[in-house]
C-alpha positions as CSV (number, residue, x, y, z in Angstrom):
1,M,55.9,-10.6,-42.8
2,S,52.3,-11.7,-43.3
3,L,49.5,-9.1,-43.1
4,D,48.3,-11.0,-40.0
5,T,51.5,-9.9,-38.2
6,A,51.0,-6.4,-39.5
7,R,47.4,-6.4,-38.3
8,T,48.4,-7.0,-34.7
9,G,51.5,-4.8,-34.9
10,S,52.2,-1.2,-35.8
11,P,49.8,1.4,-37.0
12,A,51.5,1.1,-40.4
13,G,50.8,-2.6,-40.5
14,R,47.1,-2.1,-39.6
15,R,46.9,0.5,-42.3
16,R,48.2,-2.0,-44.9
17,V,45.6,-4.5,-43.8
18,H,42.9,-1.8,-44.1
19,E,44.2,-0.8,-47.6
20,A,44.2,-4.5,-48.7
21,R,40.6,-4.9,-47.5
22,Q,39.6,-1.7,-49.4
23,R,41.3,-2.9,-52.6
24,L,39.5,-6.3,-52.3
25,Q,36.2,-4.6,-51.7
26,H,36.7,-2.4,-54.7
27,E,37.5,-5.4,-56.9
28,R,34.4,-7.3,-55.5
29,D,32.1,-4.3,-56.2
30,T,33.5,-3.9,-59.7
31,R,33.0,-7.6,-60.5
32,L,29.4,-7.5,-59.1
33,A,28.7,-4.5,-61.3
34,Q,30.1,-6.4,-64.3
35,L,28.0,-9.4,-63.5
36,G,24.9,-7.3,-63.3
37,A,25.6,-5.7,-66.6
38,L,26.2,-9.1,-68.2
39,R,22.8,-10.3,-66.9
40,E,21.1,-7.4,-68.7
41,G,22.6,-8.1,-72.1
42,Q,21.0,-10.7,-74.2
43,G,21.7,-11.2,-77.9
44,D,22.3,-13.7,-80.6
45,A,23.8,-17.2,-80.1
46,V,27.4,-16.1,-80.7
47,A,27.0,-13.1,-78.3
48,D,25.3,-15.4,-75.8
49,D,28.3,-17.7,-75.8
50,L,30.7,-14.8,-75.3
51,V,28.5,-13.4,-72.4
52,A,28.4,-16.9,-70.8
53,A,32.2,-17.1,-70.9
54,Q,32.4,-13.6,-69.4
55,R,30.0,-14.5,-66.7
56,T,32.1,-17.6,-65.9
57,A,35.3,-15.5,-65.7
58,V,33.6,-12.9,-63.4
59,R,32.2,-15.5,-61.1
60,R,35.7,-17.1,-60.9
61,A,37.2,-13.7,-60.0
62,L,34.5,-13.3,-57.3
63,K,35.4,-16.7,-55.8
64,D,39.1,-15.7,-55.9
65,I,38.3,-12.4,-54.2
66,D,36.2,-14.1,-51.5
67,A,39.2,-16.5,-50.9
68,A,41.5,-13.5,-50.6
69,F,39.2,-12.1,-47.9
70,A,39.4,-15.4,-46.1
71,R,43.2,-15.3,-46.3
72,L,43.2,-11.8,-45.0
73,E,41.2,-13.0,-42.0
74,D,43.4,-16.1,-41.3
75,G,46.6,-14.2,-41.7
76,S,47.9,-15.8,-44.9
77,Y,47.0,-13.0,-47.2
78,G,50.1,-11.7,-49.1
79,M,52.0,-15.0,-48.8
80,C,52.5,-17.1,-51.9
81,G,50.7,-20.4,-51.9
82,G,53.5,-22.0,-53.9
83,C,56.7,-20.9,-52.3
84,A,55.4,-19.4,-49.0
85,K,57.3,-16.2,-49.6
86,P,55.7,-12.8,-49.5
87,I,53.9,-11.7,-52.7
88,P,55.4,-8.4,-53.7
89,A,53.2,-5.4,-52.8
90,E,53.2,-4.2,-56.4
91,R,51.6,-7.4,-57.5
92,L,48.9,-7.2,-54.8
93,E,48.2,-3.6,-55.8
94,I,47.6,-4.7,-59.4
95,L,45.8,-8.0,-58.5
96,P,44.8,-7.8,-54.8
97,Y,43.4,-11.4,-54.9
98,A,46.6,-12.9,-56.2
99,R,47.3,-16.3,-54.6
100,A,50.9,-16.6,-55.8
101,C,54.0,-14.6,-56.7
102,V,54.6,-14.3,-60.5
103,P,57.2,-17.1,-60.8
104,C,54.9,-19.6,-59.0
105,A,51.9,-18.4,-61.0
106,Q,53.8,-18.9,-64.2
107,R,54.8,-22.4,-63.2
108,A,51.2,-23.3,-62.4
109,D,50.1,-22.3,-65.9
């Protein structure tokens, strides 16, 4: 069952959607704080390369989080983009912006 079905269904389903939105917002706030901290730090050339790589990773995570918000809105959140099966709730608790189940994510690597 997608979260879209849960959103229009039972109170428990709406609660799951609300919790997913909260987890995503927490992830987004955390990444924005990280990005702000990385902007403040300036150092030598080696450190600058590391900071640039970290900024790139944080920006990529922010894009993934925004995409997860869009999936939440269109009803496809929680469904694997590879096999179209539900992503286990445990995976979404750990990585709320996951696009795929573990087996599909491993195949994509």
